N, C-alpha and C positions, 0 to 999 in steps of 0.2 A: 750680027751682034746679039740678037735676041737669043739664038741657040746657045751662045757662050754664056750668057747670064743664067740660063736654066741649069747648065752643067755645074756651075759654082754653088747653086742652091742645094743641089743634091749632095755635093761633098760636105757641105756644112751640116746637112741633116744626119749624114752617117757619123760624123764626129760627135754630134750631140747624143746620138743613140749610144755610142760606145761609152761616153762619159757617164751616162745614166746607169748603164749596166755595171760599170765599175763601182759606182757608188752603192748600187743595190747589193752587189756581191760582197763588198766590204762590210756593209751594215749587217748582212745576213750571217757572215762568219762570226762576228762578235756575238751575236745572239745565241748561237747553237754550240758554243765552245764547251760548256759544262756537260752537255749530253754526249759529246764525242770524245772526252778526255780518257786516256788509258789508266787503269788501276795498276798499282805496283804488283809485281810478281814475287810470291814468297815460295821458297824452296827450303825444306829442313829435313835432316836425317839424324837418326839416333842409332849408333852401332851398326850402320849400314842399312838400316830400315828407314824408308821414307815415310814421313808423317803425312797423313792424308786427313782431309776434313772428316770429323766424326769417326776416326779410326781408333784402334786399340793396339797397344804393344805392351810387352812385359819385360822388365829389367830386373837384374839381381842386385844392383847397387846404383848409387846416384850417377846418372850418365852425363855426357856432354852432347849437346845438340849443335850440329853444324847448320847455321842459319844463313841463307843467302836471299837478299832482296834486290830486285832491279826495277827501274822505273824510267819513263821517258822524261820525267821532270825530277828535279832534286828531291831526295827523300828527306822529309822533315823529322820523322820519328820512327824508331823501331823499338818495340816493347815486348818483353816476355813475362807472362803472368802464370802463376801456379796456384790453382784453386782460388782464383780471383785476386790473389795478392801479387803486386808488382815485384818481380825478383830481379829483372834487368831492364835498363832503359838507355837508349842511344839516340843521338841526334847527328846523323852523318852529313846531311846537307849535300849529298852527292847522289848521282843517279844509280849507283851500285853500292851494296853493303854486303860484307861477308865476315862472319865471326863464329868462333867455337864458344858456345855459351854453356857454362856448367849449370845443371839443373839440380837444385837442392830439394829433393822430393820427400814427401811424407810417406810413411808406410802405407801399404794398400793402394787404392786407386787415387790418381792425381789428374785433375783437368788442367792441361797445358794449352795456353793460347799465345800465339805470336801475332802481333799487330804491327802493320806498316802504313805510314801516311806520307803521301807526296801531294800531288794535286788532288788525290782522292785517297780513300782509306780502304784497306783490305785486311782480313784476319784469317788465321788458320787455327782451328781448335781440334784437339785430339785427347785421348785418354792413355795415360802411361801408368801401369801397375808396377809398383816396386816390391820385389821379393828379395829378402836377404839371401846371402850365399848359403847359410845353414842356420839351424836353430841356435840361439844363444841362451845360456843359463845363468841366472843370478842365484848363487847358493846361499842358503840360510843355515844349514847344518851339515856336518859338524864344524863348519867354518863359514865365514861370510865373505862374499865377493860382490863386485859390481857387475853390471850386465856385460861390459866388454872385457873386464879383467877376469882371467881364469884363476883356478885354485893354485895355491903354492905347491911346490914339488913335494914337501913333507909337512905333515901335521902330527904333533904328539898328542896322544890321548891317554887317559887313565883307566879307561874301561873298554872291554871288548864288545859291548853292546852299544852301537851307535845308530844314528838315523842320518841317511843321506837324503837331503831335501833341498828344494829350490823352486823358483818360478821360471817358466819358459817364455822366452821372448822371440817370437817368430810370426811371420804373416801366414805362412803355410802351416797347416795343422801338423803337430808332432804325432806320429802314429805309433812309434815304438821307442822305448828306452831299454837299453841293454847294459847291465852292470856286471862286470866280472871282477871277483875278489880272489886274489891269490895270496895265501899265507906262506911266507918264506922264513921259517925259523932258522936258528943257527945251524942246525943239521942240514944235510943235503936234500932231505925230502921236503915236499911242499904239497899243499892242497888247494883246490880251486872250487869256487862256488859261483853259479850263474843266477842272476835275477833278471826278470823281464817284466816290463810294465807296458801294457798296450792301451792306446788312446788315453793318455794321462790328463788331457785337458790343458789348463793353463799352469798347473803346478804338479809336483810329484813328491812322494815321501816313501822311502824304502828302508826297512830295518836291515842292518848288516851285522853279522856276527864275525868278529875279528879274533885272531889268535895273538898270543903274547909275542911281541917283536914286530917285524915288518910285514905289512899287508899292502900289496899293490892293487890299485883299483883302476879299471878302465871303464869309463862311462861314455856310451854312444847314444846320441839323440838323432833320430831320423824322422824327417817330415814326409808329407804326402807326395812330394816331388822327388823323393829319393835322396835328398841332400842330407848329409850326416855331419854332425859336429862331435868331435871326440875329445874328452878330457882325460888325462892320465896323471895320477898322483899317488903318493904313498902315505899310509896311515900307520904311525908307529905307536903300538900299545905298550905303555909302561905302567903295569898294574901294581900299585902300592897299597891297595885296599885289602884288608883281611876279609875272609868269608864271614858270614853272619850265621848264628845258630839260634833258632827259636824252638824251645822245648815246651811240650804240654804233657807233663808226667806228674803223677801224684806224689805227695810228700811222704805218704805212708801206705802200707798195704796190710790187709788183714789175712792174706794168704802168703804162702812161701814163694810167690812170684809176683811180678808187677809188669805192666805193659808200659812201654816208653814210646811216646809219639813226639814228632817234631819235624822241623825242616831246616836244612842247611843250604845256603845260597851263596853264589859268588857272581860278580859282574863279568868275569871272563870265562873261567872254567874250573870246576872242582877236580882235583887230582886224587885226593884220598880222604876218606872219612872212616874213622875207627872209634870203637867203644872200649874203654879200659876200666877194669876194676882196680882201684888204687891200692887195695890192701895186699894184693898178690901180683900186681902188674900183669894180670891176664888181659889179653887184648883180642878183640874181634874186628877184622877189617870188614866194613860195610860197603865201601865203594873204592875202586882203584882204577885209574886211567893210566895207560902206558905211554901216552904221547901228549903233546901240547896243541894238537890240532883243534880248531874250533868245533864244538859239539853242542848243539842246543839241548841235548839230553843230559848234559853235565853242568848246566847252570844251577840246578837245584837237586837236592836229594831228600826224599821223604823217609823219615825214620819211623818204623812201625815194628816193634819187636818186643819180646818178653824176656826178662832177666830173672834168674833165680835169686832169692833172698836168703840170707843166713840169719841164725838166731841172734848173733852178735851184730848189732847195727854198725859197729865200726867196720865191718866187712861189706857193708852195703853202700859204699861211696863209689861213684862212677865218674868218668871223665870222657867227654866226647872231644875228639881232635879232628879238625878240618883243615886241609891244606889245599891251596889253589895251584894252578899251573905256573904262577910266577913265584911260588915258594912262600907266599904269605900264609901264616898259621893262626888259627883261632881255636881256643879251648873253652870248654864249659864243664864245670864240675858241679855235681849235684849228689844228694844223698836221699835214700829211701829208707824209712823206718819200718821195720817189720813189727807190726802190731796185730798179731793174730786175734781174731774173734773166737770166742768159745764155740766149740762144736758140740751140739747137744743131740744125743740119741735117746729116744724114749722107747723103753721095752715094755712098760706096763702103765696103763692109765684107765683102770676099770672102776666103776661105781658099784657099790654094794647097796641095793635098795633096802635090804633088811636091816643092815647095820648103820645105814645113813653115813657111809664112809666112801672115800675114793682112795685107791691105791695107785701111787705114781712111782715108777722106777725107771732108771736109765743111767746114762753115763755122760759126763762132761769132760772134754779134753781140749788139747791144743793150746789154750791161753794159760797165762799165769793166774790161776784162780785164787782169790783172797777170801771170798765169802759167798755162800750159796744159801738162799732162803726159798722155801716152798710154802705156798699159802693157797687157801681156797676162798673163792669169792662167790656170793649169791648174786646171780645175774639179774634177779628181779629187784632186789633192794639195794644192791651194791655193797652190802655188809661183808666184812671179812669173817668167814666162818672159822677158820683155823689157820695156824701158822707154825712152821717148824724150821729151825735153823739146821740146815744139812751139814754145813761146813763153816767153821770159823776158828781155825787152828792157830792163826798168827803167822804161819809159814805158808807161802804160796805153793800150790801143787798144780801139776799140768794134767792130771787125770783123777777124776772123782766119780765113784759109783754111788748111787743113792737109791733108797727104797723106803718110801714113807706112806703111811695111811693117815688121812686127815678127815675131819668132819666134812660132810657134804649134804646138800639138799638135792636129792635125785632130780634130774632133768633141768635143774636151775643152778648148776655149779660149773665154774671154770677153775682150772688150776694155773697159778702164776708161778713161774720160776724166775727168781731174781738172782742174777749172777754178777758179782763184783769181781773185776779182774784188773790187771796192771794198768790198762789204758782206758778204763771206763766201766760202765755198768750196762748190762743187757737184761731185758725182760722178755721171757718167752711165755706165751699163753697156750695152754694145753686144754683141749676139749675132751673130757673123759668119756669113755664109752660106758654103756649100761650093761651089767652082767645079766644074763638070762636067768629065769627062775630055776632051771635045771642046774645051772652053775652054782646058784645060791644054795640050793638044797644039798648038792654034793659037798659044798664047803661046810655047811652046818653039821652034816653027818661025820665028816672027817675031823673031829675034835676041834670045834670052833674056838674053844677057850684057849687052846694052845697054838692055833695057827693064825690067829688074828692079832694084829698089832694094836687092836682097840678092845676095850672091855666095856661092859654095861654097868652103870651105877645101880646097885641093888635097890636104892631108895627112889631114884628118879627115872631110871631106865634110859637116861641120856647117854649119848656116845662120848667116850673120853678119848682124847688124842693120846696116841702111844708115844709121842715124842715130847720130851721136855722142851718147852718153848722159851726157857730162860736164856739170857745172853751167854750162858756158859758154853753153849755149843755142844756138838756131839761128842767131843772129847771129855766133857765133864761126866763124872760118875755119880749116879743118884744113890743116895744112901737109903737102903730099904728098911732101916730100923729107926726112922725119925720118931722122936718122942711125941706121944699124944698129949695135947694140951686141952682137949675137950672136957668141960665140966662133967663130974660124975653123974649129975642129974640126967644127962643124955645117955641112955643105954639102949643097946640093940645087940642082937646076937653077933658075936664076933664072926667075921667072914674072912677067910683066907683065900686069896686069889694067887694061883701059881705065878711065879715071876720067871721071865726068860731074859737071858742076856745074850749079846753077840759082840763079836770083835768089831771095832770101828777104828782104823788107823792107829792101832796099838793100845787103845783104851777099852774099857768095858762100859757099855751103854745099857741102861735099863730100858727094855722095850715093852715091858708089861706094866702093871700097876698093882698095888696092894691096898687093902682096907683093913685097918685095925680098929676094932671096936666101932665100926660104922663110919670111919673117917679115911679119906684117901691120903696117903702119904707118898 
């Protein structure tokens, strides 16, 4: 019986040990569950490319991400964040999740993060760079557009000089802009012009020269990745503006010709510029273009020419006519008055030291001469030494010869010639030369009393002007038999000085002087 009792005790001990082990195992499993739980599995692809932790991919437009999450326990949350902002959030409460998620990305680099939570949390973060398909343009001239809206098919303009300008919207740098302009007039011929801009930056501006009528424009914008955006449109030029004429010419001329300067401009193209003399319809073509093709050298024309003037100012009216390629015409009429200045030629201007005189001779021509006066001035005192009226006939003349001898102070005398003519008055100052002693001696030997226009007063020895300085002028005739009014008490030997006369414009002029009973008459 005793052995049977021992066998029962052993069985009881085994059962007790098994119970304790079961309790220990149960208690231990509860305590280590957080350390052994499985994290969700995240799998995502974009355009066939799998997203990996801290990876990088590039897209050309907003993509869709195929997101798949699996877990041993129900999935409580799936969240998609772009640059830290929650863009999508789901609560599937299942052990598997699969969805095509649209990613609204910003331009350039984007940080995309996918977060999954079940009994634990897992995330996947990567970088997605968004590049547009091609550069986009927001035009500001000669028309305005939005970034996504392209230009209209046709735009009407009033000028052939326009600017194509706008701002560039692209992530990849635009390396080249190519603009092709083709002018298609009504005729079959056409002309083409190419413009290129390299590395424009964020904006561009290009001057275009258009022709009258239709101009087709093709603008291509190419970025660093070789993607090109092309805009095609037509610019229609309807030029209704006349050319402009700016003249810089004198109102009058003192010679028989005048220089005309000015500029003719047009906003599209000058076709013809001509100068006409209105009195006889004589015309001179200054510029002529045979076609309507755009030409930068025909936007303006500089006038620089000389025209002949006639004596009759009615014949000196001119008209400039400018016509542009669209048929607009502008005229400018102007007149030039021919007002010639007197032309003075001096043939003699010699001072006689012995006689204290100066002889001045010459010719005045060209102008309508009304009055001529010659006078001598003492350069030290400023006093007028002598004066003679050379011409004052009342009828203008265009040619006048003069020869006068006036009082002078040797070495201190200048001769002034005052010429009054139709359009004003002119003063010429003449510096006389001094005759040598040999010339003086020869003059005295060769009958000085008859060859000089001046005589010496027997009483005073002073020099007497040979020309009557009264207002009567050279056409007045001096009476050589003027009655003596000197009292009889003044007596002196009668002196007779020979008198010479010469013709002057049809009259007789006394060029000598006489003394009767000691008095000059």
